[in-house]
C-alpha positions as CSV (number, residue, x, y, z in Angstrom):
1,X,51.6,16.3,-35.7
2,X,48.7,18.5,-36.9
3,X,49.6,22.0,-37.9
4,X,47.4,25.0,-38.7
5,X,47.1,26.7,-42.1
6,X,45.4,30.1,-42.3
7,X,42.3,30.2,-44.5
8,X,40.3,33.3,-43.7
9,X,38.3,33.6,-41.6
10,X,39.6,30.4,-39.9
11,X,42.6,28.1,-39.8
12,X,42.6,24.6,-41.3
13,X,44.4,21.7,-39.6
14,X,46.9,19.8,-41.5
15,X,47.8,16.2,-40.5
16,X,44.6,14.7,-39.3
17,X,45.1,11.0,-38.5
18,X,43.1,7.9,-38.1
19,X,43.2,8.5,-34.4
20,X,41.2,11.7,-35.0
21,X,38.6,9.6,-36.9
22,X,38.3,7.1,-34.0
23,X,38.1,9.9,-31.5
24,X,35.3,11.7,-33.5
25,X,33.3,8.4,-33.8
26,X,33.7,7.8,-30.1
27,X,32.5,11.3,-29.3
28,X,29.6,10.9,-31.8
29,X,28.5,7.8,-30.0
30,X,28.6,9.6,-26.6
31,X,26.5,12.5,-28.0
32,X,23.9,10.1,-29.5
33,X,23.6,8.1,-26.2
34,X,23.3,11.3,-24.2
35,X,20.5,12.8,-26.4
36,X,19.1,9.9,-28.5
37,X,15.7,11.6,-29.1
38,X,17.2,14.1,-31.5
39,X,19.2,11.5,-33.5
40,X,16.2,9.2,-33.8
41,X,13.9,12.1,-34.9
42,X,16.2,13.2,-37.7
43,X,17.1,9.7,-38.8
44,X,13.4,8.8,-39.0
45,X,12.9,11.1,-42.0
46,X,15.4,9.1,-44.0
47,X,14.6,5.6,-42.6
48,X,10.8,5.9,-42.9
49,X,11.1,7.7,-46.2
50,X,13.3,4.9,-47.6
51,X,10.8,2.3,-46.5
52,X,7.9,4.2,-48.1
53,X,9.9,4.7,-51.3
54,X,10.8,1.0,-51.5
55,X,7.2,-0.2,-51.2
56,X,6.0,2.5,-53.5
57,X,8.4,1.5,-56.2
58,X,7.8,-2.2,-55.7
59,X,4.0,-1.6,-56.0
60,X,4.5,-0.4,-59.6
61,X,7.2,-2.9,-60.5
62,X,10.1,-0.5,-60.3
63,X,11.9,-1.6,-57.1
64,X,15.2,-1.6,-59.0
65,X,15.0,2.2,-59.2
66,X,15.8,2.2,-55.5
67,X,19.4,1.5,-56.6
68,X,20.1,5.0,-58.0
69,X,18.1,6.6,-55.2
70,X,20.3,4.9,-52.6
71,X,23.4,5.7,-54.8
72,X,22.5,9.4,-54.4
73,X,21.8,9.1,-50.6
74,X,25.3,10.4,-49.7
75,X,24.4,13.6,-51.5
76,X,21.5,14.3,-49.1
77,X,22.6,12.5,-45.9
78,X,24.8,15.3,-44.6
79,X,21.8,17.7,-44.5
80,X,20.0,15.4,-42.1
81,X,22.7,16.1,-39.6
82,X,22.3,19.9,-39.3
83,X,20.2,19.5,-36.2
84,X,22.6,17.0,-34.8
85,X,25.5,19.5,-35.1
86,X,23.6,21.9,-32.9
87,X,23.0,19.1,-30.3
88,X,26.7,18.4,-30.2
89,X,27.5,22.2,-30.1
90,X,25.2,22.7,-27.2
91,X,26.5,19.7,-25.3
92,X,30.1,20.9,-25.9
93,X,29.3,24.4,-24.5
94,X,26.9,23.2,-21.7
95,X,24.0,25.1,-23.2
96,X,20.3,24.2,-22.6
97,X,18.8,21.8,-25.0
98,X,15.3,22.4,-26.4
99,X,13.5,21.3,-29.5
100,X,13.0,25.0,-30.5
101,X,16.8,25.6,-30.3
102,X,17.6,22.5,-32.3
103,X,15.0,23.1,-35.1
104,X,15.9,26.8,-35.3
105,X,19.5,25.8,-36.0
106,X,18.4,24.2,-39.3
107,X,18.5,27.7,-40.8
108,X,22.1,28.2,-39.8
109,X,23.5,31.4,-38.3
110,X,24.2,33.5,-41.3
111,X,21.0,34.7,-43.1
112,X,19.6,31.2,-43.8
113,X,22.9,30.2,-45.6
114,X,22.3,26.6,-44.5
115,X,19.0,26.6,-46.5
116,X,21.0,27.7,-49.6
117,X,23.3,24.8,-49.0
118,X,20.3,22.5,-48.8
119,X,19.2,23.7,-52.2
120,X,22.6,22.9,-53.6
121,X,22.3,19.4,-52.2
122,X,18.8,18.9,-53.7
123,X,19.9,20.2,-57.1
124,X,22.9,17.8,-57.0
125,X,20.6,14.9,-56.1
126,X,18.2,15.8,-58.9
127,X,21.0,16.0,-61.4
128,X,22.3,12.6,-60.3
129,X,18.9,11.1,-60.9
130,X,18.8,12.5,-64.4
131,X,22.3,11.1,-65.1
132,X,21.3,7.7,-63.6
133,X,18.2,7.7,-65.8
134,X,20.4,8.5,-68.9
135,X,22.9,5.7,-68.0
136,X,20.0,3.2,-67.7
137,X,18.6,4.2,-71.1
138,X,22.0,3.9,-72.8
139,X,22.7,0.4,-71.5
140,X,19.2,-1.1,-71.3
141,X,17.4,0.8,-74.1
142,X,13.7,1.6,-74.1
143,X,12.7,-2.0,-73.6
144,X,14.4,-2.0,-70.2
145,X,11.9,0.4,-68.8
146,X,9.1,-2.1,-69.4
147,X,10.8,-5.0,-67.6
148,X,9.4,-5.5,-64.1
149,X,11.8,-8.3,-63.0
150,X,14.7,-7.7,-60.7
151,X,16.5,-10.5,-62.6
152,X,17.3,-8.1,-65.4
153,X,19.9,-6.5,-63.2
154,X,22.1,-9.6,-63.6
155,X,22.3,-9.5,-67.4
156,X,25.7,-8.4,-68.9
157,X,24.3,-5.1,-70.0
158,X,22.9,-4.4,-66.6
159,X,26.1,-5.3,-64.8
160,X,28.0,-2.9,-67.1
161,X,25.3,-0.2,-66.4
162,X,25.8,-0.7,-62.6
163,X,29.6,-0.4,-63.0
164,X,29.4,2.8,-64.9
165,X,26.7,4.2,-62.7
166,X,28.7,3.4,-59.6
167,X,31.7,5.2,-61.0
168,X,29.7,8.3,-61.9
169,X,27.9,8.2,-58.6
170,X,31.2,7.9,-56.7
171,X,32.4,11.1,-58.4
172,X,29.2,12.9,-57.4
173,X,29.5,11.7,-53.9
174,X,33.2,12.7,-53.6
175,X,32.5,16.2,-54.8
176,X,29.6,16.6,-52.4
177,X,31.7,15.1,-49.6
178,X,34.4,17.7,-50.1
179,X,31.9,20.5,-50.4
180,X,29.8,19.6,-47.3
181,X,32.3,18.0,-44.9
182,X,32.9,21.0,-42.7
183,X,30.8,23.6,-44.5
184,X,27.5,22.4,-42.9
185,X,28.9,22.3,-39.3
186,X,30.5,25.7,-39.9
187,X,27.2,27.2,-41.0
188,X,25.6,25.9,-37.8
189,X,28.6,27.2,-35.7
190,X,29.5,30.5,-37.2
191,X,27.9,33.5,-39.0
192,X,29.6,33.0,-42.4
193,X,28.2,32.8,-45.9
194,X,27.9,29.4,-47.7
195,X,30.6,30.3,-50.2
196,X,33.2,30.9,-47.5
197,X,32.1,27.7,-45.7
198,X,32.5,25.7,-49.0
199,X,36.0,27.1,-49.6
200,X,37.0,26.1,-46.1
201,X,35.6,22.6,-46.5
202,X,37.5,22.2,-49.7
203,X,40.6,23.4,-48.0
204,X,40.2,20.9,-45.2
205,X,39.9,18.0,-47.7
206,X,42.9,19.3,-49.7
207,X,45.1,19.4,-46.6
208,X,44.0,16.0,-45.4
209,X,43.2,14.0,-48.5
210,X,44.2,10.5,-47.4
211,X,42.6,10.3,-44.0
212,X,39.4,12.2,-45.1
213,X,38.8,10.0,-48.1
214,X,39.2,7.0,-45.7
215,X,36.5,8.7,-43.6
216,X,34.4,9.0,-46.7
217,X,34.8,5.3,-47.4
218,X,33.9,4.5,-43.8
219,X,30.8,6.5,-44.1
220,X,29.8,4.8,-47.3
221,X,30.3,1.3,-45.9
222,X,28.4,2.2,-42.7
223,X,25.5,3.7,-44.6
224,X,25.2,0.8,-47.0
225,X,25.2,-1.7,-44.1
226,X,22.7,0.5,-42.3
227,X,20.3,0.5,-45.3
228,X,20.4,-3.3,-45.9
229,X,18.0,-4.3,-43.1
230,X,15.1,-2.2,-44.5
231,X,16.8,1.1,-43.5
232,X,16.5,0.3,-39.8
233,X,20.2,0.7,-39.2
234,X,20.0,4.4,-40.2
235,X,18.4,5.1,-36.8
236,X,21.8,4.5,-35.3
237,X,24.2,5.1,-38.1
238,X,23.0,8.6,-39.2
239,X,23.0,10.1,-35.7
240,X,26.4,8.7,-34.7
241,X,28.0,9.8,-38.0
242,X,26.3,13.2,-37.8
243,X,27.6,13.9,-34.3
244,X,31.0,12.4,-35.2
245,X,31.2,14.8,-38.2
246,X,30.8,17.8,-35.8
247,X,33.7,16.6,-33.7
248,X,35.8,16.0,-36.8
249,X,35.0,19.6,-37.8
250,X,36.2,20.8,-34.4
251,X,39.5,19.1,-35.0
252,X,39.8,20.3,-38.6
253,X,38.7,23.9,-38.3
254,X,39.9,26.5,-35.8
255,X,39.5,30.2,-35.3
């Protein structure tokens, strides 16, 4: 049974279960179906952006650079859901729903603290791209930058590069997952500073490690599957996961 642990200015639930994840996903699906226009709007930035990026890289013979970009996608994806958290919040409270209300929520409720969190996400993504570039240089050398063929990714050096890059990327993603899991919904929901929101999010993950890293794995699998068909699946996956994260936040954070 879930219990509450105090963590000012809120309480954190201990003992989240797989049933909570299933319930959050079901509620996320209901929110998306009730207000699909908002989910499609926010998902479009990532889906269309991914398509443009792919063809842009392919046109200069660098389509393989899409791999580290997609590897860093989990670092930025949570920020696409800020507007969706507001949609779920308003549906939950029976408040009116307008584009002005939803877009205004992108700033958060505490002195644009959500924007500061966005800057953290952008810096993390930029740092990941620098690290990915360095890993590529270590394993492939300068000559690798001049190769235009995707076949180079199947050489022994490239496979080792992908293994190391995936491990490093997983660490980045795990850290950002713990930092943003409930902090972003909290900044939409409450007037708190981003440091407090991050501390609470880390507390939620610490109290529910097993089930929440299962949630992280589910998110990773769903997003990868959604990106395979030319990013089209993101039009459904991102909104549903965004709304579901709001409902998981409601179950994990009280007060």
